[in-house]
NULUM-900750 format. One record per residue (C-alpha): residue in one letter; x, y, z. Coordinates in steps of 0.1 Angstrom, whole numbers, plus 5000, padded with zeros to 4 digits. Layout:
resn  x  y  z
A  X  Y  Z
...
***
This chain:
resn  x  y  z
M  5000  5000  5000
N  5011  5036  4992
K  5015  5050  5027
S  5011  5086  5016
V  4976  5076  5003
S  4967  5056  5034
L  4975  5086  5055
S  4943  5103  5045
A  4920  5086  5070
L  4943  5093  5098
V  4948  5130  5089
I  4910  5136  5092
A  4907  5119  5126
A  4938  5139  5138
S  4920  5172  5132
V  4941  5182  5103
S  4925  5203  5075
T  4900  5182  5056
N  4908  5199  5023
A  4933  5172  5015
F  4905  5150  5000
A  4892  5145  4965
Q  4868  5120  4951
G  4874  5102  4919
S  4866  5069  4901
G  4851  5055  4933
T  4884  5056  4953
T  4897  5081  4979
Q  4928  5100  4968
T  4949  5127  4984
T  4965  5158  4971
Q  5001  5165  4979
L  5003  5163  5017
E  5034  5160  5038
P  5032  5132  5064
I  5029  5145  5099
I  5056  5132  5122
V  5043  5125  5157
S  5069  5126  5186
A  5054  5094  5199
G  5084  5072  5208
I  5121  5071  5214
S  5124  5079  5177
P  5098  5100  5158
V  5070  5080  5141
A  5051  5088  5110
A  5014  5094  5117
D  5001  5066  5095
E  5025  5042  5112
Y  5016  5051  5148
G  4992  5027  5165
R  4982  5047  5195
S  4952  5071  5196
H  4963  5106  5189
T  4953  5140  5176
V  4974  5167  5159
I  4962  5204  5160
T  4979  5223  5132
R  4988  5260  5128
D  4960  5263  5103
D  4936  5250  5129
I  4948  5275  5155
E  4944  5304  5131
E  4911  5295  5116
R  4894  5286  5149
G  4908  5316  5168
Y  4926  5297  5196
A  4944  5324  5217
T  4959  5300  5242
V  4969  5263  5242
Q  4942  5255  5268
E  4916  5268  5244
A  4929  5246  5216
L  4929  5215  5239
E  4893  5220  5252
A  4868  5194  5239
Q  4895  5174  5221
P  4887  5136  5224
G  4896  5122  5258
I  4906  5156  5272
S  4892  5173  5303
M  4903  5208  5311
N  4890  5227  5341
G  4901  5248  5371
D  4890  5276  5394
A  4904  5303  5371
P  4918  5307  5336
S  4952  5311  5352
N  4949  5278  5371
R  4937  5250  5349
Q  4946  5214  5349
I  4945  5190  5320
R  4934  5153  5324
I  4935  5126  5297
R  4911  5097  5299
G  4901  5105  5335
G  4936  5105  5350
E  4950  5131  5373
G  4967  5163  5361
S  5000  5149  5373
H  4995  5119  5350
T  4997  5140  5318
L  5032  5150  5307
I  5034  5184  5290
L  5063  5189  5266
I  5073  5221  5248
D  5096  5213  5219
G  5103  5180  5236
V  5113  5195  5269
R  5093  5191  5301
A  5072  5221  5309
A  5069  5212  5346
A  5098  5206  5370
G  5105  5188  5402
D  5081  5158  5397
S  5050  5181  5397
E  5022  5187  5372
Y  5020  5216  5348
I  4993  5242  5354
F  4981  5261  5324
R  4981  5299  5331
G  4981  5315  5296
L  5004  5297  5273
D  5001  5317  5241
T  4995  5301  5207
S  5011  5330  5186
Y  5043  5310  5182
I  5029  5274  5182
E  5033  5253  5150
R  5013  5223  5161
I  5001  5205  5192
E  5003  5167  5194
I  4980  5148  5218
L  4992  5112  5226
R  4967  5092  5246
G  4974  5062  5269
P  5005  5051  5289
Q  5037  5065  5274
S  5064  5056  5299
V  5088  5039  5275
P  5100  5070  5258
Y  5093  5095  5286
G  5095  5077  5319
T  5074  5088  5349
D  5046  5114  5346
A  5034  5101  5312
S  5009  5078  5328
T  4978  5087  5308
G  4992  5106  5279
V  5015  5133  5265
I  5009  5168  5252
N  5038  5179  5229
I  5037  5215  5219
V  5059  5223  5190
T  5069  5259  5184
Q  5073  5277  5151
Q  5097  5263  5125
A  5119  5284  5103
D  5112  5286  5065
T  5137  5293  5038
G  5153  5327  5040
F  5145  5355  5064
N  5109  5357  5077
A  5092  5379  5102
G  5058  5387  5115
A  5037  5403  5142
A  5002  5402  5156
V  4981  5426  5178
E  4948  5419  5195
I  4926  5441  5217
G  4893  5434  5235
E  4891  5420  5271
G  4927  5430  5274
D  4954  5430  5248
A  4980  5407  5232
E  5011  5414  5211
S  5035  5390  5195
A  5064  5391  5170
Y  5088  5366  5155
I  5118  5365  5133
A  5132  5334  5116
Y  5159  5323  5092
G  5164  5291  5074
D  5186  5275  5047
T  5199  5241  5039
K  5221  5240  5070
T  5207  5264  5095
Q  5172  5271  5110
V  5167  5296  5138
T  5136  5313  5152
L  5129  5339  5179
N  5094  5346  5193
I  5083  5372  5218
S  5047  5374  5232
N  5028  5394  5257
R  4992  5387  5267
Y  4972  5407  5292
D  4938  5394  5302
R  4916  5420  5320
G  4897  5391  5335
F  4866  5389  5356
D  4856  5385  5392
Y  4863  5349  5401
S  4841  5351  5431
G  4810  5362  5411
D  4802  5388  5437
G  4806  5418  5413
G  4840  5428  5427
E  4872  5437  5410
S  4883  5419  5379
D  4910  5393  5384
S  4935  5398  5357
S  4966  5379  5344
R  4996  5387  5323
W  5017  5362  5303
Q  5050  5373  5288
S  5074  5349  5271
I  5105  5346  5249
T  5111  5314  5229
T  5140  5306  5206
K  5153  5275  5190
G  5178  5265  5163
S  5193  5236  5145
F  5226  5235  5126
N  5240  5210  5101
L  5278  5213  5109
T  5289  5186  5085
R  5272  5159  5064
R  5274  5136  5095
L  5270  5160  5124
D  5241  5181  5136
T  5235  5202  5167
G  5206  5223  5181
F  5191  5241  5210
T  5159  5254  5225
Y  5153  5280  5252
R  5121  5293  5267
I  5113  5318  5295
A  5078  5328  5306
D  5069  5353  5333
V  5033  5352  5346
A  5014  5374  5371
Y  4978  5368  5380
D  4951  5378  5405
L  4930  5353  5424
D  4902  5353  5450
E  4901  5337  5484
N  4879  5308  5494
A  4864  5300  5528
D  4874  5264  5532
G  4890  5268  5566
F  4925  5262  5553
G  4953  5280  5570
G  4930  5297  5595
R  4908  5314  5569
P  4871  5318  5578
S  4849  5289  5568
S  4815  5290  5550
D  4784  5269  5552
N  4770  5278  5517
E  4782  5282  5482
S  4774  5319  5478
D  4798  5328  5507
Y  4824  5302  5499
V  4845  5323  5474
F  4848  5360  5482
D  4863  5389  5464
D  4898  5398  5476
P  4916  5425  5457
S  4949  5419  5477
E  4954  5383  5465
S  4978  5378  5436
S  5006  5355  5426
E  5036  5352  5402
A  5054  5324  5384
L  5086  5321  5364
E  5091  5292  5339
R  5125  5285  5323
A  5135  5256  5301
G  5163  5248  5277
S  5179  5220  5258
G  5208  5212  5236
Y  5218  5182  5215
I  5244  5169  5192
E  5238  5141  5167
Y  5263  5120  5147
R  5256  5097  5117
P  5284  5076  5103
H  5291  5073  5066
D  5266  5046  5059
Q  5239  5063  5080
I  5224  5030  5092
T  5230  5042  5128
S  5225  5075  5145
H  5239  5087  5178
R  5223  5116  5197
V  5234  5131  5231
S  5211  5157  5247
F  5206  5176  5279
N  5174  5193  5290
R  5168  5215  5321
T  5135  5229  5334
S  5132  5253  5363
N  5099  5267  5377
Q  5095  5292  5405
S  5064  5307  5421
D  5052  5322  5453
T  5047  5287  5468
V  5075  5269  5450
T  5111  5282  5456
D  5128  5265  5428
D  5117  5232  5413
V  5142  5218  5388
T  5143  5188  5365
E  5174  5178  5345
V  5175  5150  5319
A  5207  5138  5302
S  5202  5111  5276
Y  5219  5091  5248
R  5199  5077  5220
L  5211  5051  5195
Q  5191  5044  5163
Y  5198  5013  5142
S  5183  5006  5108
A  5177  4968  5108
D  5169  4969  5071
R  5204  4984  5064
V  5192  5017  5048
A  5196  5052  5061
V  5179  5057  5095
A  5157  5084  5080
K  5143  5059  5055
S  5142  5028  5076
R  5111  5006  5078
Q  5127  4985  5106
L  5141  5008  5132
L  5155  4998  5166
S  5162  5024  5192
L  5181  5024  5225
L  5177  5051  5251
V  5200  5056  5282
E  5188  5084  5304
R  5195  5100  5338
K  5167  5122  5352
T  5172  5143  5383
D  5144  5161  5401
R  5148  5188  5428
G  5120  5201  5450
G  5118  5230  5474
A  5118  5209  5506
D  5149  5199  5525
L  5150  5166  5508
P  5177  5150  5487
D  5174  5152  5449
R  5156  5123  5432
Q  5177  5105  5406
T  5165  5079  5382
D  5187  5060  5357
S  5168  5044  5329
V  5174  5021  5299
A  5148  5016  5272
V  5146  4998  5239
E  5120  5002  5212
Y  5111  4986  5178
T  5092  5006  5152
G  5085  4992  5118
W  5063  4977  5091
L  5056  4940  5096
A  5038  4940  5062
D  5028  4966  5036
D  4996  4974  5056
W  5007  4965  5091
S  5029  4985  5114
A  5039  4980  5150
Q  5057  4998  5179
V  5070  4978  5209
G  5091  4990  5238
V  5102  4983  5273
R  5119  5005  5299
H  5137  4998  5332
D  5139  5026  5357
F  5166  5023  5385
N  5150  5046  5410
E  5170  5059  5440
S  5139  5071  5460
F  5115  5043  5452
S  5115  5007  5439
D  5129  4999  5405
V  5101  4995  5379
V  5096  4980  5344
S  5072  4998  5321
W  5061  4988  5285
N  5042  5000  5255
V  5029  4981  5225
A  5009  4995  5196
S  4999  4985  5161
S  4981  5000  5130
Y  4966  4979  5102
F  4950  4991  5070
L  4921  4973  5054
A  4906  4979  5020
N  4895  5015  5011
D  4919  5030  5037
I  4900  5017  5067
R  4925  5018  5095
L  4925  4996  5127
H  4946  5006  5156
A  4953  4992  5191
S  4977  4998  5219
G  4984  4990  5255
G  5009  4999  5282
R  5020  5002  5318
A  5032  5034  5333
I  5043  5048  5367
V  5039  5082  5384
N  5061  5089  5415
P  5046  5108  5444
S  5053  5145  5440
F  5076  5163  5465
F  5045  5180  5480
E  5027  5147  5485
F  5058  5132  5499
T  5064  5160  5524
G  5027  5169  5531
G  5036  5206  5529
T  5064  5203  5555
S  5102  5203  5551
R  5106  5166  5557
A  5094  5132  5545
F  5061  5134  5564
N  5044  5108  5541
A  5075  5085  5537
D  5055  5054  5531
L  5039  5066  5498
E  5045  5044  5468
P  5043  5053  5431
E  5009  5051  5413
E  5006  5026  5385
N  4984  5029  5354
Q  4978  5000  5330
G  4955  5002  5301
F  4946  4996  5264
D  4927  5011  5236
I  4913  4998  5203
G  4898  5018  5175
V  4889  5022  5138
E  4891  5051  5114
V  4868  5049  5083
P  4868  5072  5053
L  4833  5084  5044
S  4830  5076  5007
G  4815  5105  4987
L  4817  5129  5017
S  4854  5137  5017
G  4856  5129  5053
S  4863  5103  5080
V  4850  5091  5113
G  4871  5075  5140
V  4859  5056  5171
T  4882  5044  5200
Y  4873  5024  5231
F  4897  5026  5260
K  4900  5011  5295
E  4926  5019  5321
T  4931  5009  5357
L  4950  5029  5383
T  4964  5012  5414
N  4980  5028  5445
E  4961  5061  5437
I  4974  5089  5461
S  4947  5109  5479
S  4942  5131  5509
D  4912  5145  5529
D  4932  5171  5548
L  4926  5208  5544
S  4954  5219  5567
A  4991  5213  5569
P  5007  5189  5575
F  4988  5170  5548
T  4984  5133  5551
Y  4986  5115  5518
E  4979  5078  5514
N  4978  5051  5487
D  4943  5039  5482
E  4936  5002  5483
G  4919  4987  5453
E  4916  4999  5418
S  4904  5032  5402
D  4888  5022  5369
R  4884  5045  5339
E  4868  5035  5306
G  4851  5052  5278
V  4847  5060  5241
E  4862  5087  5219
L  4846  5098  5187
A  4861  5121  5161
A  4844  5130  5127
S  4851  5155  5100
I  4836  5162  5066
A  4846  5186  5038
V  4811  5193  5024
N  4826  5213  4996
P  4856  5236  4991
S  4838  5263  5012
L  4824  5243  5041
D  4840  5219  5067
L  4821  5202  5094
R  4836  5184  5124
G  4826  5169  5157
N  4842  5152  5188
Y  4825  5133  5216
T  4839  5117  5247
Y  4821  5094  5271
L  4840  5087  5303
D  4832  5065  5333
A  4859  5072  5360
T  4856  5060  5396
N  4878  5060  5427
A  4889  5028  5443
D  4859  5029  5467
G  4835  5032  5437
S  4828  5070  5441
I  4829  5092  5410
E  4861  5110  5401
V  4857  5148  5403
R  4863  5173  5375
R  4861  5148  5347
P  4829  5152  5327
R  4810  5120  5318
N  4799  5135  5285
E  4817  5162  5265
L  4806  5171  5229
S  4820  5196  5205
L  4806  5206  5171
G  4823  5229  5147
L  4822  5244  5112
T  4845  5264  5091
W  4831  5284  5061
R  4853  5301  5035
A  4837  5327  5012
R  4843  5320  4975
Q  4844  5356  4962
I  4862  5373  4990
P  4891  5360  5013
V  4869  5356  5044
T  4868  5327  5068
I  4842  5322  5095
N  4845  5296  5122
G  4821  5284  5149
D  4825  5260  5177
L  4800  5246  5202
R  4810  5228  5234
H  4785  5209  5256
V  4795  5194  5290
R  4772  5172  5311
G  4779  5149  5340
L  4807  5170  5356
Y  4811  5165  5394
D  4830  5184  5420
T  4834  5184  5458
Q  4815  5211  5478
F  4842  5221  5502
W  4821  5244  5522
E  4801  5214  5536
P  4813  5196  5567
T  4832  5163  5565
P  4824  5140  5547
R  4822  5167  5520
P  4797  5157  5494
T  4805  5154  5457
E  4776  5168  5436
E  4770  5173  5399
L  4775  5208  5385
P  4749  5222  5361
S  4753  5212  5324
F  4764  5240  5301
T  4768  5247  5264
T  4791  5275  5251
V  4795  5288  5216
D  4827  5305  5202
L  4828  5325  5170
S  4858  5337  5151
G  4867  5351  5116
Q  4895  5364  5095
L  4898  5386  5064
D  4929  5385  5043
V  4933  5421  5033
L  4966  5417  5014
P  4991  5389  5010
G  5006  5386  5045
L  4981  5409  5062
T  4950  5395  5080
L  4923  5411  5101
T  4909  5388  5129
G  4880  5388  5152
R  4865  5364  5178
V  4838  5362  5204
T  4840  5337  5232
N  4809  5324  5250
L  4787  5341  5224
T  4755  5333  5243
D  4769  5345  5277
E  4762  5311  5291
E  4770  5304  5328
N  4795  5275  5325
K  4807  5266  5360
E  4836  5241  5362
V  4843  5242  5399
W  4818  5247  5427
G  4818  5283  5440
Y  4839  5299  5412
A  4825  5320  5385
T  4835  5317  5348
R  4839  5343  5321
G  4808  5356  5303
R  4807  5369  5267
A  4840  5385  5255
G  4851  5400  5222
F  4884  5406  5205
V  4897  5421  5173
G  4932  5421  5159
V  4956  5421  5129
R  4982  5396  5119
A  5010  5403  5095
S  5040  5384  5080
W  5067  5393  5055
***
């Protein structure tokens, strides 16, 4: 089978533009379309070869749909739950796992540090090339923290020659961004600067002062072909964020308590916080004359600081060997073996020794037949702080007639207790008996082209089981964390569909059903049972105008009512439906006017008990490139 043709069904299910389809002579054909490379293993994997459920959000998607932040782009994607008590404090969960079970990467470098989860506070999309969502256990290439999936955010790539651009937006705040890039056959370098100020709203809902936030960042990366056999490259990112917040009356830290929702969160103009994120990486890669092997040495460092975290640091040093078993160049191999040797060091703010983990992983990626690919890997972690562990991944993709694609995967992954869980908010190992959480699961799905409709539909069933889940009922320090006995089960269905009705109109839809329970059978909070998104993109034929609309419906979302006495009840939040609208007008080549309205119907869409959410908001802007 021609793999560039078989890619078509996958591209639709992966949220890539549906204009790649054309119908002719009763068969589905594609126009010229570069294969998407998914960073889904020790070595990159072509999208049509990858057996695990995944989604790719492209730059075209970001611009056409008016996504201003990464969290907006991730909302309502299959298997994704995003919520929090403020836009500056949102967690992401994949398939019902915890926020700490999802690994966030930016250009392949961990966004969080010190064995903690990443909190989304305003990560700007102005310099994002694409976002890769990888679902299911991913420990073989990434180690701990990739228990339920990985979000890999890829920043802007350099084109040939000098390129530059800028964008400005005003509305409920303002945003400015600019970039400059240079590329040729041996060098690619980019530099991006962005500033986003959100005027905000009153999180308490009491009509008080607006709680604002500001996100400022500089991102740069480069790659250099030093010789025919030797490459090197780097990335660096720094982000400074300041944000307001409102107090709640849960009794924590001596604050007043409340006995009803209306008094639980109260306006507090004095409350604010700051955070500083820094991350960088460097690598050097050597290929011998025959190019059937490749050797890559890299070092990554992430450092995060905030009002509550003095300096969390994660450092990863690694060596990767690629070997082409079919004796062709690694870049063209259909039978690729990879070896990874890695040392990861985590440092937390408490008076505890650093955590060091040495790892060895091996992986096979290849085509077993013209229509059948597989990825198999195993990893051994030698852990200084906890028991050694073996994790594994297996995935396969198979093409039937007419580009129907079957895919299945399974895996086992581990998440270590965070420094905060281990210390309980003290400066010592207060919860020294904690053990790592273990997630094991599988998924199976099918992606089917819709003949005559220039589209595709994909359905995936998944089931995962978490053991040793870490939980706490404390609201005051020191916090007692324990491993729950029994199993926390999560299973569900993910549906993705897209249709190019004609060159002017695209339709799409995603739906996720999730049944997630704790080990005692109670429902897991902040993971909606039903989440539906519907969208359309319309392009005018006579004038360069694009209009985009997205509807998001959430039902079956539960959260704990912390103002109630122990045992605090978990109750269902009201269902809600929001509508976002965006548009763009290409005034001149390289000059585009933009506009968007979020929550068009001004729907109350509460995600956490007691906290308000934003009403209707409008923005206009201009984007230029040269």
